[in-house]
N, C-alpha and C positions, 0 to 999 in steps of 0.2 A: 388477620390478612393472609390471603393467597398469593405469594408473589407469583407473577407471571413471568418474570425473567430474573436471573440472578444478578443484574446490574441494578435493579431497583434497590437491592440491600445498601447501595451506596448513598442513596438519598435519605434525609430525614424522614420519619415515618409519614408526615402529613403530606409531604410532596409525592412520597412512592405511593401512597393511598390514591392520591387525586390522579396520578396518571393509570395506575391499576384500574379504578372506577371508569377512566375514559375509554380504556381497550374494551372492558366489558360493557359499557353501554353501547359503543358504537360498534360492538361485534367484530373488531378487527383482527386480521390474521397476524398472530404476532411474528411469523416468520418474515413479514414484509418490513418489521421496523429496522432501520437503517441508522437514525440519530435521535438523539433527545439533546436538546439544547437549553439551557438554562441562563438567564441574564439578569442582573440586579434591578429590580422594579420593572419588571416585564414579565408577560406570561410564559408558560412553557411551550416551547415549540417541537414537535415530533415531525420527523421526515418518514412517511409510511410509503414504501415503494416510491414512485416519482411525485407522490402528493405531500404537502406540508399540512399538519393539523395542529390546531392550538388548544391548549388545556387552559382553562379559565381559571389559573392561579397565579398571582403576581409573587415573584420570588425576592425574597427578602436578602440583605447583605449576610445575616446570621446562617441563613439557609445554603448559601454559597459556601462558607466557610465551613459548616459541618460537613457539607458533602465532600468537600476537599479533604477535611479530616478523615473521613470513612476510606476515601480512595488511597490515601497513603497510610492506611492501617495505624492511624492515631501517632503517626512520625512525620509530620511534614519535613522535617530537617533531612531525613534519610532519602527523601526524593527528590532532594534541591537539585541536584545536576539535571534531572528529566525537567522539572519545573522551568529551569533556565532555559531548556530548548522548547519550551512552550507547548509541551505535552507530556502525559504519563501512559505508559502502557500498563495495562491491568492483566491480571490471570485471566486466560481464556483468549488474549489477543485484543481486546477491546482496548481503543486508544480514547483518552479524553484530552481534548485540546484547552488551552488555558490562555486567558489575556487578562490585562490589568495594568498596572503601573509598571514598566519596566526599568530597572535599574541598571545603568552601563557604568562598567569599569574597565579602563583600557580597551574600549572598542568591543566589550564582550557583554552579554547579559549576565549579572551577577546575582539577580534575584528579581521577583516580580511581585510586587505588592499591590495591596487592594484589589485582590481578584474580582474581577466583574463578570465574567462569562465562563462557562463550561461547556464542551462540546463532546458529548457522548457518541463515538462512531463504533458502532455495533459489529464486531468482528464475525465474519461469516465463511465458513468454508463450503463452497459450492461445488461438489464434486460434478466434472463434466463441464465446467463454465469455459474451458479452453477447446473443448470439442470442434467449435467453428473456425479457430485459427489454427489449428493442428498442422492441417496438410500444408500451409503455408510457411510453417516453421522447421518441419522436419525435412532432413536431407535423407531420404532413405538408401540412396545408392552408397551413402558413407556410414550409416548408421550414425548421424550426426545431425546437428542444425544448422540452419543458415545463421549467421549474426543478424540478429532482429531487433528491431524498435518497435515498440507498441506504443501507440500516441492517442491521446483524448483528452478532452477538458477534464477538470476533476468530477468525481463522481459517477464515471461512466462505467466503472467496473475493473480498471486496468489490473490493480493488485489482486482482486479475486481470482482473475483470468489468468495472471502471472503464477499465482500460488498453484493452481490446479495444474498448470503446464510443468512446473517443477516437479510435481508429484507424478505425473505420467512418464515424463522423460527420465525421472531417476528408477522408477519400477521397471520400466519398460511397457511396450505395448504388443501383446501377444498376436493381436489380430492383424498387425501388418509387419510382424516378425521384427519389431524395433528393440532391440537388446538395452537394457537399462544402462546408464551412464552416469559417470561420478559428476555432481554438480556442487559448486560452492556458492552460496548465498551469502551476499554483504546486506544484512538486515539492519539497516541504520536505524529506524524507527520502531524496530519488532513489530512490523505490521505482517510480514509474510509468514513465518514460522511461528510467531508470537512465544518466544521464549521466555519461559518462566522457572527461574532456579535453574537453570541449564537443560531444561526439557521442553522439547517444541510442543506446542499446545493444537498446532496444525498439523496434518498429516502433508509431510513434505517429500515424501518417499525415502527408499531404503538406502540410497545411494547420495543422499546430501548433507554436506557439512555446512552449517551456520554460524556465521562470525556476526554477532549483534552487537549493537550499542557501540559502534565504530564508523568514523567517516568512510565513504567509498574509496577516497585517495589512500588512506592508510589499510582499508580492509581486503582490496584487490590485491595489492602485491603480497600481502601476506597469505592469502588463500592460494594463489599461485605458487608461491614458494613452498609451502609447508603440506599442502593437500592434493597436490596435482591434479585438479578438476579437468575435466573435458569441456565443460562448459560453466560460465561464471554470470551470475544474475545479480542485477541491481535494479531498484525501483526509483523512480522519478531523477534520472540524472539531468544534468544542465548547466552545473557550475563549471566554471574554467579550470578549476583544480582537479577535476575529474578526467579531463582530456589525457593528461600523461599516463596516468594508472590503466585506464581503458585501453590506450594505444599499446602499453607494455603488455597487457594480457593477452590481446589479439595478436601481436607480433610474437609472442610466446606459443602460438599454435593453440590456445585457448578461444573456443566459441563464446560468444557474447549475446545474452538476451537480457534488453532493457526496457525501461518504460519512461515515458517523458510527457509532460502537458503540451497540449496544443491541439489545432484543429485541423490543420491543412499542411501542405507542404510548404506552403508560403510561411508558416509558422516555424517550421523547421528551420528556414533559411534566415529567419530573422532573430534566430537564438545562435549567438557567437558559438558557442560550445557545440551545438548538435550540428550546425553548419560545417564547422571545422571537421567534426568527426565524420560527417557524409562526404565531405570533399576529400578527405583521405580515404575512402573507400572502406570505411570500417562496415557500414550497415549493408547487407544484402536483401534484405527486407525490411520495408516501413510499413506497419499494418494501422490504420486508423479505424478506430472503433466508432460506433454511431451512439453518441449520447443522447439521440431523440427516440431511440427505440430501446427494446428490451436489452437488457445488459449482455454482453457477448455478441452482437450484433456487428458485422463488419461494415465500414462504409467505404473503404477503397484500400488496397494492396499496391505497393509500388515494389518492383524489382530492381535492385541496382546492382550492376557489375561493371568490371572495366571496359567490356566490350561494347554492350548497348548503353552502357551509362545508367539510363533510367527508364523505365516503361512500366506501365499499369498492367498488373496481372489480374487484378480483380476490382470492378467498380460497382458497387450498387446503386 
């Protein structure tokens, strides 16, 4: 069997062959593959671009467990802490979501038994993904950035855009005479830099420091105190515990670029954490992505400041 993607090595041979045969028979561009979902006693589902494809092979419980063994290098115990968080980050930055019977102890997930579903999210570094939002983020007069919140529903490319944005800001952009700046990234789930044994699997720029596998509330203060970043970056904010560290970073003179789930300014207002940060004047730009079009397309850009309060900078 000629593997068409390294991630197929995680699957039992029979399952990998079924997926490979489907790609070959349908003549699918491999670069469009975004997700592989396997569920006990159900067919394999592939997300190819914006389409869902079904592979006619019913997954058994044994195939789920064998796949998990491969993901964990035949040592599930050593990956226990990641499993308890509901996902495992693989070499290359691919993330595998896990569901099953959660075991709760003292209010925390201590294990997940009877694994029933695995969702492989294929990591991709798309150079240039941030091109369309760049001009709304960069403050050219100060060779800095505006405090920015990038918002979209899941699957619209927030993390891909954020990763490319970090790379550009870190390296510098010669065309607009933007000098590279020091960036601190809290990569809580390992999706941005995809650290593997201390080495970023994705290009996040030459002036970027990454703190992974740590919560945002802990990681932000650590980076501000130890690495003196000009910009701090975190993916998918929205928990109440994150308000204090974000305010601490911004009040320390550090700029922030964050992402969050949502589809409109009303969604921001309904989230107590995001609404409080907005009310406190943390965000200078709120950029909404269009999840109905190609990834990276902008739906609307809000400019927020203490004078005009809020106005629309761009509306598609």
